[in-house]
N, C-alpha and C positions, 0 to 999 in steps of 0.2 A: 825321411825318420821314422817313415813309414817302415821303413824294413827291416829297423831295428828292434822295430818288436816282434816282426813275423822274427830275425833270427833268434830274441829271445826268447820267445814261445818254441822253434827247435832248439835250440839249448840244454835249455830247464826237464825239457821233451826228454831229452838223448840222458841230459842227470837220471831226471827217473829213471827210466828203464838201464840203466845202470846199475845202480840200489840196489834197483828190479831183480836185478838179473845173479845179482850178488848177494842178496838174501836166498837164493835159492842155494848154493849153492853151497851153500854157513853147512858148518854140518847138525849134527841131531840135536838132539838134548839127551841119546844114549849114546851118543857119541863118543872113546873109549874108553867107556864101558862092563863092562861086565854080562850087566844087571837087561833078563831078556824085555824085549818093549813093554807087554803086560806088569812088569816090575815096574817100569816108568808109565803106569797110567795109574797101580793100584796105588804109588807113592802119591801122584796128586793126588787121588781122589782121597786117601789118607793128611793130609795137611788141611784139602778144604774145610773136610771136617772135625780138625783138631781147633781150626778155624772159629767151629761153627758155638752157639751156645747151646745150653744140654735146653728150652725149649725148644731150638730150633733144631738139637735134632727132635726129639719127641717132635715136632712138627712135619716130619718127616715122612714120618713112619710111619705114621699116622691113614699121613698122603697116598705112600706108599702102601699101604695095610687098603686104603678107601679102591682105589686103582686096580690094585689085586679081585677086590673083591666085587670088583663091574663086573673085569673080564670075565671072572668064573670062573672055574675048578679046567678046565681046561685051556689058559691061559692068552692069549690075543689072535684074530684071527680062526 
């Protein structure tokens, strides 16, 4: 009976491995489109901003400004 547990674990591990390998071969979000990757990233950012309230956008802008003020005129580094 103990060997059934071992067999079940092996089968589950094999299934998980096959699933992960098939996900690795899946086409990316820009597959089949003529848009460069930068446009995809910009589209994600635009969608994120569209989902934010005005208050959240104002808070993010203020937070970015505080961060830039702390880093000084030379930027990070």
